[in-house]
C-alpha positions in Angstrom: -38.4 -15.3 53.9 -40.3 -14.4 50.3 -39.6 -16.5 47.0 -38.8 -13.6 44.2 -40.5 -14.1 41.3 -38.3 -15.9 38.9 -36.3 -13.5 36.7 -37.1 -13.6 33.3 -34.0 -14.5 30.9 -33.9 -13.9 27.1 -33.2 -17.5 24.9 -35.0 -18.7 28.2 -38.4 -20.5 30.0 -38.8 -20.8 33.6 -40.8 -24.7 34.8 -39.2 -24.6 39.1 -37.6 -23.5 41.8 -34.9 -25.8 42.2 -33.5 -24.7 46.0 -32.6 -21.5 47.8 -28.7 -21.3 49.0 -27.4 -18.4 51.8 -26.6 -15.9 48.3 -29.4 -17.3 45.3 -31.5 -19.6 44.3 -31.1 -21.8 41.7 -33.9 -22.1 38.8 -35.2 -24.7 36.5 -35.4 -23.5 33.0 -35.7 -24.7 29.5 -33.1 -23.0 27.2 -34.0 -22.3 23.4 -31.1 -22.3 21.2 -29.9 -25.6 22.0 -32.9 -26.8 23.6 -32.1 -28.7 26.5 -33.0 -28.0 30.4 -30.8 -25.7 32.2 -30.1 -25.0 36.2 -29.7 -21.4 36.4 -28.7 -19.6 39.5 -29.8 -16.0 40.9 -28.0 -14.5 43.5 -30.4 -13.8 45.6 -29.3 -9.9 45.6 -27.3 -7.2 44.9 -25.5 -5.4 47.4 -23.8 -8.7 48.9 -20.7 -7.8 48.0 -20.0 -11.5 49.2 -22.4 -13.3 47.2 -21.1 -11.6 44.4 -16.8 -12.8 45.4 -19.2 -16.0 46.0 -20.6 -15.6 42.3 -17.4 -15.1 41.2 -15.0 -18.0 42.5 -17.7 -20.7 41.8 -18.0 -19.2 37.7 -13.5 -19.5 38.0 -13.8 -22.7 39.4 -16.7 -24.5 37.2 -15.0 -23.7 34.3 -11.1 -24.9 35.1 -13.0 -28.0 35.9 -15.3 -28.5 33.4 -13.8 -31.4 32.6 -14.4 -33.4 35.9 -17.9 -35.6 34.9 -18.6 -35.4 38.7 -19.0 -30.9 38.7 -21.6 -29.3 36.3 -19.8 -28.3 33.2 -20.9 -24.1 32.8 -22.8 -23.1 30.1 -22.3 -20.0 30.4 -23.1 -16.7 32.0 -24.7 -13.3 32.1 -26.0 -10.1 34.4 -30.2 -9.7 34.7 -31.6 -5.3 34.1 -31.0 -5.7 37.0 -27.8 -6.4 37.0 -28.0 -9.7 39.6 -25.3 -12.0 38.1 -26.0 -15.6 36.7 -24.7 -18.9 35.8 -25.9 -21.0 33.5 -25.3 -24.8 33.6 -25.6 -28.5 33.4 -29.1 -30.1 34.5 -28.9 -32.9 36.3 -32.4 -34.7 37.9 -31.1 -36.2 41.9 -31.9 -39.3 41.6 -33.9 -41.1 44.1 -32.0 -42.6 46.4 -34.3 -44.6 47.9 -36.5 -45.6 45.0 -33.3 -46.9 43.9 -31.2 -49.2 46.6 -35.2 -50.4 46.9 -34.2 -51.2 43.0 -31.3 -53.3 44.0 -28.4 -52.7 46.4 -25.7 -50.5 46.1 -22.8 -51.4 45.1 -19.0 -50.6 46.6 -18.3 -48.7 44.2 -21.2 -46.6 43.9 
């Protein structure tokens, strides 16, 4: 599977690919205003009806649960010039669990 070129989104500059899922790619972008790192999830192919429905459902679910501390915040949604939807999400860097456990064992609650 070929990796697509990260899309250009006005007000954002792409930093790197964070991951790939069944329907979408997730990129690290730097938002210009307000200045912050964000994760941008982009539907890989416009032709997938199932993928578009997953995107819509995910955006609605994120909006409904935005106050939960364990769920990413949805900052905005949009469409690329080719019609593919994207979600701009809170970026939470993945902690390296093995390094964390070496420093100090996890408590039962963690």
